[in-house]
N, C-alpha and C positions, 0 to 999 in steps of 0.2 A: 771598070778598067783599072783603077788604082788598086783595088783589092787583088786583082789577078797579078799585077806587077809585084805586090808585096808578097804574095804566096810564092811566086817564082823566085824572088830574091831570098826568101827564107829557105827554100829548098836548095838553092845553089850554095848558101852558107852552110847548111847541114852537110851536103855532099863534100864540100871543101874541107870541113872539119873532120869528117869521118874517113877521109882518104888516109891510107897507111903512111906513117911518117918514116923518114930515113934518118938514122942517127949518124951513119957514115956511108960514104958511097959503097954500094954493094952489100951493105948489112942492113936488112930490113927489121924494124921492130915488129912486135906482135900487133896485128890490126886491132883497133879499139872495139870493145863490146858495144852492141847496139840493143836498145830496148824500145818497145812501142807500147802505147797504152791508150785506153779509151777513158774519157773523162766525163763525169757526171757531177752536177752540183748546183749551186746557186750563187749569184753575185748581187751586190747591192750598190747602186749608184748613190751619190751624196744625199738625195732627198728621199731615202727609203723606198726607192723603186727597185723591187726585186725582179730578177730575171732567172728563169730556169736555164741551165747551161748544159750543153753536151758538146763533145769535141774529141780531139785526139792529139797525140804528140809522139815524136820520135826523138830519142836521146842517144847520143853517141859519146862514149868516154874518150877523152883525149889524154888523160893520165889515169892512175889507179883510182882517184877520188874525184877528179874534176871532169865535168861533162858539159856538153852543149845540147840544148833541147830546142826544137822548133815545135810550136803548138798552134792549133787552130781551134777556136771556140765559136759556137753558135749560141747567142744569147737571145732569149725570147720572153717577152712579156705580152703575149697576145698577138693578134693579127696586125695591130697597129704600132707595134714597137719591137723591132728586131735588130740585132747587131751581129757583126762578124769581127772577130778579133784574131789577128795573126801576130805572134810574138816569139822571137828567139830569146832563149834564156840561158843563163849559166848557172850550174848547180854544183854544190860541193857536198860530198858525203862525209859525215863525221866519223864513221867507222868503216872498216874494210867492207867493200861492197859484196863480199862473199858471205857476210853474216846473214842470219835470218831476220834481223831487225836493223834497218839502215836509216838513221835520221839524217836529214839534209837541210841545207838552206838553198833557196833558189830566187833568182831575180832576173828581170829583163825589161826591155823596152820594145814596143811594137806599134801596130796600127789598129785602130778601131773604126769600122765603117758602120754608121747608123742609118737605118731606113725606118721612117715613121710616118704616121698620119694622125694629126691632132686637129680636132674641130673641123674636119673635112679638108684640111690642107696637108699635102704631102711634103715631107722634107727629108733630105738626105745630106749627110756630111761625113767627112773623114777627119779623124784627129789622131793624135798620138796617145799611147797608153803606156803605163809602166806599173810594175808590181814587184814586190819582194815578200818573201815569207819563209815558212818552215813546213816540212813534211816528213814522212817516214814511210819507207817501204817495208812491208811485212810479208815475208815469203811464206807461201803455203806449200810449194814444191821447190825444187831446185831453180826453176825458171819463172814460175807464176807468182805474182804478188798483188797485194792491195795497198793503196797509198792514200791516206788522208792528207790533206794539205790546206793550209790557211795562209792567205796573202792579203796585204794591204797595198793600196796603190792609187793611181789616178786613172779614172775611167775604165773599170769600176773602182770604187773605194774599198770594198770588202769582198773577198772571194773565198768561199769554202767549197772544196771539191773532194771527191773520192775517185780514184782511178783504179782500174784493173789493168795490169800490164804483164808483159812477157819479155824476158831477157834472152836474147840470142847469144850463144857462146859463153854462158856463165859457167864457171867451174869453181869447185870448193877445194 
């Protein structure tokens, strides 16, 4: 139930940030670009417990270089250890986002829901998570990119991922 509420809150946040802004009454700015991506990788919790990770994210630009991203990750270390992570992030591109190589910094705070079974006992809990790191988008076409990313944080402590993404409305 808590996870559903977090997903709903993250979706509402993304929609609110992606709504076109008005500079003056009657004069609309250009709507922000939106990109989506599929995420693959691995995460490590403090005691060298590695989880395979798969997920997705949607990023909306609010300025030329500043964007807001909402992501969902499914973390798995076998049938007895699974987690769900929902996290809104803020990202800043160091170069013009129309370049073929776009390095960025990213960070955010979210919610992690754990479901596990250890020594025959089931346990489940929800806690907060936070991470910050660096990444780079490498464009293969005008809209298609691959993005390696490295983050440090709390729950999990280390995260290495590679994303495959698509930018809607990108122009050069």
